[in-house]
N, C-alpha and C positions, 0 to 999 in steps of 0.2 A: 671584694664585697661581694660575693656571692651567695651569706650567707641569710639575707633575707629580702622576699619580696621588695621590684617597684612598689607598692604601697604601702608596704611598712618601713623604706627610705621614708620616704616624701609623710609619714605620720610621726618620725623621728626627726625631721629634720625641722617641720612646721610647728612642732611641738617644744622646741624651743628656742625657736624666730620669735612661737606666739609668747614666750614664757618670757624669754631679753624685751620686746615690748613689751608685757604688764610692769615689768619692772622699771621703767622707762617711765610709764605712763603713773603707774602708782607716785613714783618721786617727784615728777610734775606736781602730781594731785596735792603731795603732801608738804608742798608751798606759799598753799593756800593756809591764813590762818585757821581758818577752820577746823585744816585736818594735818598739822603738822606730825601728830602719832604715828601719822602712814609710812612718814621715812623708814622707821623700824620694820617695820614691815615689807618694805621694798630689797631690805638690808638681810632682811631675814630668808629671800626667797634664793638668797646669790649661793648657799649651799645645796638646794636643789639643782641650781641650774651648770655646776657643776658638776654634778653625779648626771645629769644627765647626756653630758659631753664627755664622761669616763664611757659610758656607755656607746655611745656612738662613737669613742674612738675604738674600740675595744671589737664591736661588728665593725668599722675601715680596714682591719687588720684583718680579717676573717677569725675573728675568733680564737686567735694564737694562743697554746697555754703560759706564752713566755711572759705575755701582758694578763693573766689571772690577776694581780691584784690589781688591777684598773674596777676587775668585779669584787672583790673587797673594799675598794675605796670608795665603789661606786656607793654599794650599802653601808657604808661610814656616812656619808654625807644625806644619802637621802634620811640616815634615822637624825643626825645632824639639824640638816633642814626642818626635817619635819616639827623637830620641836623648837627648833628659832620661832617657824610659821607658827606654832599653841603659845607661844609667848608673848610675840608680837602681839596677836593677835586678844588673850589676855590684856596686857600693858594701854593698847587701843581701847578695850572694850574698859577698864576699870576708867580710865579719864576719861572715857565718853561722859561718865557715870556725873562728872563733877560737872560740866558745862548744861547740865539739867535745870 
């Protein structure tokens, strides 16, 4: 684990914890009748969370070449996660127009 500084590890770990917390908060908000569509946003956040976990796992094992597939998986999951977040945002926006 010597590849990253302590400050970088703190940022990595705290970002993952914050992302998990945000998923739970958004999911809790989606229980309100007014914000039902936010459920899809909380689901759309999961691929990016898994992507971050891939990056941390790769760094935990000192960036071993045997685990380089995690880097590829991280890139794919980041693309999927960003796409699902965009779709969830569009869905929330379009359904919010019907409330007005």
